[in-house]
C-alpha positions in Angstrom: 13.5 -26.9 -10.2 10.8 -24.9 -12.0 11.6 -21.2 -12.0 10.1 -18.1 -13.5 12.1 -16.3 -16.2 13.0 -12.7 -15.7 10.3 -11.7 -18.1 7.7 -13.8 -16.2 8.9 -12.2 -12.9 8.4 -8.7 -14.5 4.9 -9.6 -15.7 4.0 -10.9 -12.2 5.2 -7.6 -10.5 3.3 -5.6 -13.1 0.0 -7.3 -12.2 0.2 -5.9 -8.6 0.6 -2.2 -9.6 -2.8 -0.6 -9.5 -4.5 2.1 -11.5 -3.3 5.6 -11.0 0.0 4.7 -9.3 3.2 6.7 -9.5 6.0 4.2 -9.7 9.8 4.1 -9.9 11.5 1.2 -11.5 15.1 0.7 -10.3 17.9 0.0 -12.7 18.5 -3.5 -14.0 15.9 -6.2 -13.7 13.0 -4.0 -12.5 13.1 -1.9 -15.7 11.5 -4.9 -17.5 8.3 -4.3 -15.5 7.5 -1.3 -17.9 7.0 -3.8 -20.8 4.2 -5.7 -18.9 2.0 -3.0 -17.3 -1.6 -3.6 -18.3 -2.6 -1.4 -21.1 -6.0 -0.6 -19.5 -4.4 0.9 -16.4 -3.1 4.5 -16.2 0.2 4.2 -14.4 2.9 6.9 -14.2 6.4 5.7 -14.4 9.2 7.8 -12.8 12.9 7.7 -13.4 15.3 9.3 -11.0 17.2 11.0 -13.7 14.2 13.2 -14.2 11.4 11.6 -16.2 7.7 11.1 -15.4 5.4 9.4 -17.8 8.0 7.0 -19.1 6.9 4.3 -21.5 8.2 0.9 -22.5 11.4 0.2 -24.3 11.4 1.5 -27.9 11.4 -0.7 -30.9 14.9 -1.5 -32.4 16.0 1.4 -34.5 13.6 3.8 -32.8 15.9 4.7 -29.9 16.4 8.4 -28.9 19.9 8.8 -27.4 18.6 11.7 -25.3 15.7 9.8 -23.8 17.1 7.3 -21.3 16.3 6.0 -17.9 18.5 6.0 -14.8 20.3 2.9 -16.1 21.1 4.6 -19.3 18.8 2.4 -21.3 16.6 3.9 -24.1 13.0 4.5 -23.2 9.9 6.1 -24.6 7.8 9.0 -23.2 4.1 8.7 -23.2 1.8 11.5 -24.3 1.7 14.1 -21.5 5.0 12.9 -20.0 7.6 15.3 -18.8 11.3 15.6 -18.0 12.8 17.9 -15.4 15.8 18.6 -13.2 17.5 15.8 -11.3 17.0 17.8 -8.0 13.3 18.0 -8.6 13.2 14.2 -9.2 14.9 13.5 -5.9 12.5 15.9 -4.1 9.7 13.8 -5.6 11.4 10.6 -4.2 12.2 12.0 -0.8 8.9 13.8 -0.4 6.7 10.7 -0.4 5.2 11.3 -3.8 5.8 7.8 -5.2 3.3 5.1 -4.5 5.6 2.2 -5.4 9.2 1.5 -6.2 10.5 -1.8 -7.6 14.2 -2.5 -6.8 16.7 -5.2 -7.3 18.6 -6.7 -4.4 21.7 -8.6 -3.4 20.0 -9.5 -0.1 16.8 -8.9 1.9 16.7 -9.7 5.6 13.9 -11.4 7.5 12.9 -8.0 8.9 12.8 -6.3 5.5 16.2 -4.7 5.4 17.5 -4.1 1.9 21.1 -4.5 0.6 21.3 -3.6 -3.1 24.2 -1.4 -3.9 27.5 -3.0 -2.9 29.0 -6.5 -2.4 32.5 -5.4 -1.8 33.6 -6.6 -5.2 36.6 -4.8 -6.8 35.5 -2.0 -9.2 31.9 -1.8 -7.8 30.2 1.6 -7.8 31.3 3.1 -4.5 28.0 5.0 -3.7 24.4 4.1 -3.0 23.0 6.6 -5.4 19.2 7.1 -5.4 18.4 3.7 -4.1 18.3 4.8 -0.4 16.0 7.7 -1.3 13.6 5.3 -3.0 13.8 2.7 -0.3 12.7 5.2 2.4 10.6 7.6 0.3 8.2 5.3 -1.6 5.0 4.3 0.1 5.5 0.6 -0.9 8.8 -1.1 -1.7 8.8 -4.2 -3.9 12.0 -6.2 -4.4 12.5 -8.3 -7.5 15.4 -10.8 -7.5 16.4 -14.4 -8.1 15.9 -16.5 -5.0 19.4 -17.9 -5.1 22.7 -16.5 -6.2 24.7 -18.2 -9.1 26.6 -20.2 -6.5 23.4 -21.4 -4.8 23.2 -19.1 -1.8 19.8 -17.7 -0.8 19.3 -14.0 -1.0 16.8 -14.0 1.8 18.9 -13.9 5.0 18.5 -13.4 8.7 20.7 -10.3 8.6 22.3 -8.6 5.6 26.0 -9.2 5.2 26.3 -6.4 2.7 26.0 -2.6 3.3 22.4 -1.8 3.9 20.4 0.5 1.6 17.4 0.8 3.9 16.3 -0.6 7.2 12.9 -2.4 7.4 11.8 -0.8 4.1 10.8 -3.9 2.0 7.1 -4.7 1.8 7.0 -7.5 -0.8 9.6 -9.7 -2.4 9.2 -11.3 -5.9 11.7 -14.1 -6.7 11.8 -16.6 -9.5 10.3 -19.1 -7.0 7.8 -17.2 -4.9 6.0 -14.0 -3.8 6.7 -13.3 -0.2 5.4 -10.5 2.0 7.4 -9.0 4.8 5.0 -8.7 7.8 5.4 -8.0 11.6 4.9 -11.8 12.0 7.7 -12.7 9.6 8.0 -13.7 6.0 4.7 -14.9 4.6 4.7 -16.9 1.3 1.7 -15.7 -0.8 2.5 -17.6 -4.0 4.9 -20.3 -5.3 5.8 -21.4 -8.8 3.9 -24.3 -10.1 5.4 -27.6 -8.8 7.2 -25.9 -5.9 6.3 -27.2 -2.5 6.5 -25.1 0.7 8.8 -27.6 2.3 11.2 -27.4 -0.7 11.1 -23.6 -0.6 11.9 -23.6 3.1 14.7 -26.1 2.7 16.6 -23.6 0.5 15.7 -20.5 2.5 17.7 -20.1 5.7 15.1 -17.9 7.5 11.6 -19.1 8.8 8.8 -18.8 6.3 5.1 -18.9 6.9 2.6 -20.1 4.3 -0.4 -17.9 3.7 -3.7 -19.8 4.0 -4.7 -19.0 0.4 -1.2 -19.3 -1.2 -1.5 -19.9 -4.9 0.7 -20.7 -7.9 2.4 -17.6 -9.4 
């Protein structure tokens, strides 16, 4: 089965972020999107620990231990960027000041519910953190995840089996197999990886999918 790599997924998400957007990239996989944002677009990256104007990852050896994102990874700060109190950062998230957020997920339901903070595994972080604020505060919520788990279970489900981060909050899903919109009419496949047929995609996805009329290769 042909799949996008994690870097290819990040590049695909980056293409959909327009000029002038204020964007939060969730911890983990979504942070890769920063490395693929088009250089000709002015996009303002926000991190929930209190950064605005965050740049891509620094070159090896150029890391600043006091300049990190919410996932404790070293980042850069663009000219004109700023850092501020954690409380101000959350006010920005909750106040509807972010155009987009890109989050990872354990599961997304057919109606756009998001589960991305707990699987019940021993030792897991016992709190949702800022994910719920982003899920309901951002104007558009993009989810970036593998289509299947390591054991072959689909992450697109009829109802989330894990604790829910946000209800009906997801607008678009980017997997290593497809780009899928959450719409009032259901899940609509906009793109598929080269060589992937709609029937094959539906076979491994336990919720109904619809194919957009102009669906293309990712």
